[in-house]
C-alpha positions in Angstrom: -27.3 44.4 44.4 -25.6 41.5 42.7 -27.9 38.6 41.7 -27.0 35.0 41.3 -27.5 35.3 37.6 -25.0 38.2 37.4 -22.5 36.1 39.3 -23.0 33.1 36.9 -22.5 35.4 33.9 -19.3 36.9 35.3 -18.0 33.4 36.3 -18.8 32.1 32.8 -17.0 35.0 31.2 -14.0 34.5 33.5 -13.8 30.8 32.5 -14.0 31.7 28.8 -11.3 34.3 29.2 -9.0 31.8 31.0 -9.5 29.3 28.3 -8.8 32.0 25.7 -5.5 32.8 27.3 -4.5 29.2 27.7 -5.2 28.4 24.1 -3.4 31.6 23.0 -0.3 30.5 24.9 -0.6 26.9 24.0 -2.1 26.7 20.5 -1.4 22.9 20.3 -3.9 22.0 23.1 -7.0 22.6 21.0 -6.0 20.3 18.1 -4.7 17.7 20.5 -8.0 17.6 22.3 -9.8 17.2 18.9 -7.5 14.4 17.9 -8.0 12.5 21.2 -11.8 12.9 21.2 -12.0 11.8 17.5 -9.9 8.8 18.2 -12.0 7.7 21.1 -15.3 8.4 19.2 -14.3 6.4 16.1 -12.9 3.6 18.3 -16.4 3.3 19.9 -18.2 3.4 16.5 -16.0 0.7 15.0 -13.4 -1.3 17.0 -11.4 -1.9 13.8 -10.3 1.7 13.9 -8.0 1.2 16.9 -6.4 -1.9 15.4 -2.7 -1.6 14.8 -3.0 -2.4 11.1 -5.5 0.4 10.7 -3.5 2.9 12.7 -0.5 2.0 10.5 -2.6 2.8 7.4 -3.7 6.2 8.8 0.0 7.2 9.5 1.0 6.1 6.0 -1.9 8.0 4.4 -1.0 11.3 6.1 2.7 11.2 5.6 2.8 13.0 2.2 0.3 15.6 3.3 2.1 16.1 6.6 5.4 16.7 4.8 3.7 19.2 2.5 2.0 20.9 5.5 5.4 21.3 7.2 6.6 23.5 4.4 3.2 25.2 4.3 3.5 26.0 8.0 6.8 27.9 7.5 5.1 30.1 4.9 1.9 30.6 6.8 3.9 31.6 9.9 5.1 34.6 7.8 1.5 35.4 6.9 1.9 34.0 3.4 0.2 31.1 1.6 1.5 28.6 -1.0 -1.0 27.2 -3.5 1.8 25.5 -5.5 2.8 22.9 -2.8 1.2 19.9 -4.4 2.3 20.9 -7.9 6.0 21.2 -6.8 5.8 17.8 -5.1 4.2 16.0 -8.1 6.5 17.7 -10.6 9.6 16.9 -8.5 8.5 13.2 -8.3 8.1 13.1 -12.1 11.5 14.7 -12.6 13.2 12.2 -10.3 11.6 9.3 -12.1 12.5 10.6 -15.5 16.1 11.3 -14.4 16.3 7.6 -13.5 14.4 6.0 -16.3 14.9 8.3 -19.4 18.2 9.9 -18.5 19.7 6.7 -17.0 21.0 8.4 -13.9 21.8 6.4 -10.7 19.2 6.7 -7.9 21.3 9.0 -5.6 22.0 11.5 -8.4 18.4 11.5 -9.6 17.1 12.1 -6.1 19.6 14.9 -5.4 18.7 16.6 -8.7 15.0 16.2 -8.0 15.4 17.8 -4.6 17.4 20.6 -6.1 14.7 21.2 -8.7 12.0 21.4 -6.0 14.2 23.8 -4.0 14.6 26.0 -7.2 10.8 26.1 -7.6 10.4 27.2 -4.1 13.1 29.8 -4.6 11.3 31.1 -7.6 8.2 31.7 -5.5 10.4 33.4 -2.9 12.0 35.6 -5.5 8.7 36.8 -6.9 7.4 37.5 -3.4 10.5 39.3 -2.0 12.0 41.0 -5.1 9.1 41.6 -7.4 6.9 42.3 -4.4 3.9 40.2 -5.7 1.4 38.9 -3.2 2.1 35.3 -2.2 -1.5 34.2 -3.2 -1.1 35.5 -6.7 2.5 34.2 -7.1 1.7 30.7 -6.0 -1.5 30.6 -7.9 0.5 31.3 -11.1 3.2 28.9 -10.4 0.7 26.2 -9.5 -0.6 26.4 -13.1 3.0 26.6 -14.5 4.3 23.6 -12.6 1.3 21.4 -13.3 1.6 22.3 -17.0 5.3 21.5 -17.1 4.5 18.3 -15.3 2.2 17.3 -18.1 4.8 18.2 -20.7 7.7 16.3 -19.1 5.7 13.3 -18.2 3.6 13.2 -21.4 0.8 12.1 -19.1 2.6 8.7 -18.6 3.1 7.0 -15.2 6.6 5.7 -14.5 6.5 2.4 -12.7 8.4 1.9 -9.5 9.8 -1.4 -10.9 11.6 0.6 -13.6 13.4 2.9 -11.0 16.3 2.2 -8.7 15.3 0.9 -5.3 16.2 4.2 -3.6 13.3 5.9 -5.3 10.7 3.6 -3.8 12.6 3.0 -0.5 10.3 5.4 1.3 7.4 3.0 0.7 9.1 0.1 2.5 8.2 -0.5 6.2 9.5 -1.8 9.4 7.4 -3.7 12.0 6.9 -3.0 15.7 4.7 -6.0 16.5 1.5 -5.5 14.5 2.2 -1.9 13.9 4.1 -1.0 10.7 5.9 2.3 10.0 7.1 3.2 6.5 10.5 4.8 6.0 8.7 7.7 4.5 6.9 8.3 7.8 10.2 8.1 9.6 11.7 10.7 7.3 8.7 12.9 7.9 8.9 12.6 11.7 12.7 13.5 11.6 11.9 16.6 9.5 9.2 17.7 12.0 11.7 17.2 14.8 14.4 19.2 13.0 12.1 22.1 12.3 10.6 22.1 15.7 14.1 22.7 17.0 14.9 25.3 14.3 11.7 27.3 15.0 12.0 27.1 18.8 15.7 27.5 19.4 17.4 29.3 16.6 17.6 33.0 15.6 16.2 32.0 12.2 13.1 30.6 13.8 12.6 33.7 16.0 12.9 35.9 12.9 10.3 33.8 11.1 7.8 34.4 13.9 8.7 38.1 14.1 8.3 38.6 10.4 4.9 36.9 10.4 3.7 38.8 13.5 4.6 42.3 12.2 6.9 42.6 9.2 7.4 46.3 9.5 8.2 46.1 13.2 10.6 43.2 12.4 12.4 45.3 9.8 12.8 48.2 12.1 14.2 45.8 14.7 17.0 45.0 12.3 15.7 41.7 10.9 16.3 41.3 7.1 12.7 40.3 6.4 13.4 39.8 2.7 16.0 37.2 3.4 13.8 35.5 5.9 10.9 35.3 3.5 13.1 34.0 0.6 14.6 31.3 2.9 11.2 30.2 4.0 9.9 29.7 0.4 13.1 28.0 -0.7 13.1 25.6 2.3 9.5 24.9 1.6 10.3 23.9 -1.9 12.9 21.4 -0.6 10.3 20.0 1.7 7.7 19.7 -1.1 10.3 17.8 -3.2 11.0 15.5 -0.3 7.2 14.9 -0.2 7.4 14.0 -3.9 10.1 11.4 -3.1 7.9 10.0 -0.3 4.9 10.0 -2.8 6.9 7.8 -5.2 7.3 5.2 -2.4 3.7 5.5 -1.3 2.4 4.8 -4.8 5.2 2.6 -6.0 5.2 4.8 -9.1 5.5 8.4 -10.3 2.2 9.5 -11.6 1.4 13.0 -13.1 -2.3 12.6 -12.4 -2.2 12.9 -8.6 -2.0 15.8 -6.2 -4.9 18.0 -7.3 -6.2 18.0 -3.7 -2.8 18.3 -2.0 -2.7 22.1 -1.8 -5.9 22.4 0.1 -5.2 19.3 2.3 -1.8 20.8 3.4 -3.5 24.1 4.3 -6.2 22.3 6.1 -3.7 20.4 8.2 -1.9 23.7 9.1 -5.2 25.5 10.0 -6.5 22.5 12.1 -3.1 22.4 13.8 -3.6 25.9 15.3 -1.3 27.9 13.1 -2.8 31.3 12.5 -3.4 32.3 8.9 -2.5 35.9 9.9 1.0 34.7 10.8 3.2 34.8 13.9 1.5 32.1 15.9 1.5 28.3 15.7 4.1 25.6 15.2 5.0 22.4 13.5 3.8 20.0 16.3 0.3 21.4 15.8 0.6 20.9 12.1 1.5 17.2 12.6 -1.6 16.8 14.8 -3.7 18.7 12.2 -2.6 16.2 9.5 -3.4 13.3 11.8 -6.8 14.9 12.5 -7.5 14.9 8.7 -6.4 11.3 8.4 -8.3 10.1 11.5 -11.5 11.8 10.4 -11.4 10.4 6.8 -10.5 6.9 7.9 -12.9 6.9 10.8 -15.8 8.2 8.7 -15.0 5.6 6.0 -15.1 2.8 8.5 -18.4 4.2 9.8 -19.8 3.9 6.3 -20.1 7.6 5.7 -20.1 8.6 2.0 -17.1 10.4 0.6 -19.0 13.6 -0.1 -19.9 13.8 3.6 -16.4 13.1 4.6 -15.3 16.3 2.8 -18.2 18.1 4.4 -16.9 17.2 7.8 -13.3 18.3 7.0 -14.6 21.6 5.7 -16.7 22.2 8.8 -13.6 21.5 10.9 -11.7 24.1 9.0 -14.4 26.8 9.5 -14.5 26.0 13.2 -10.7 26.1 13.5 -10.5 29.5 11.7 -13.3 30.9 13.9 -11.5 29.7 17.0 -8.3 31.3 15.8 -10.1 34.6 15.4 -11.5 34.3 18.9 -8.0 33.4 20.4 -6.3 36.4 18.6 -8.6 38.8 20.5 -6.4 38.2 23.6 -4.0 40.7 22.1 -6.5 43.4 22.1 
């Protein structure tokens, strides 16, 4: 005989299963809900949060991290990880600045060479992963140290002022107004990149190969996908994106400083995880990553306006990451 309690348990399990399937098919819904709830909550706590000037600040603050997280997303989709993202960005920014100031190059040439150097650093990671067959974690942990060391050598621990560089190098820090809302050109560049890679991952053969490689590399190889090439292309493109983030960073700081970026690696991974991309590869997307970066920015800004100490802001972000990973594990059980 079925009791009311049994019915309630089965009904609750059925609802949970439906939610599980919905989130598995639409991984962006969870992060979007978190972003909306956080925005409403912080707006209630402090009305200044929703002001156009503050929202402009949040977008400007997350632009560099979001661009780094875009490259990180491509790698995590293949079940890899990149701990050198921040190091490549900072080293690329230092190289661009020194090409201008010390080598006397015009802005366009210095920018192109800086982007090429960042791409080469990403290609080095890809070569070590695909040809030498080293684990991505070990490879990027090693290159993290190498690039930060080279950064210190090249820069001699000196900051290059934006005033000493051509205007192109700091252009990403300039902004345009939409009423009271301001958007930097760096943010526009970041949004264009997200749009491009949303298309590339969703509608091109390369994008489908990236997902297939991350979901099951051996099955992808047996299906005729050249997984080595896919992985190499992903790390190389990520290097280019990191270098672009370095250019945006120069505009954001109005200088090229060798003493920033120590937290960028973890922040970029945090944005990807909060955005619903699985650390096990094969599931997620760049729109979720953009939302994840905004979640980090909204929480830090909102907690700061609420008067919460910095240490507890980090605690809140870390707690969010643990919840996101636990949710990902739960969602992945749909496949079973």
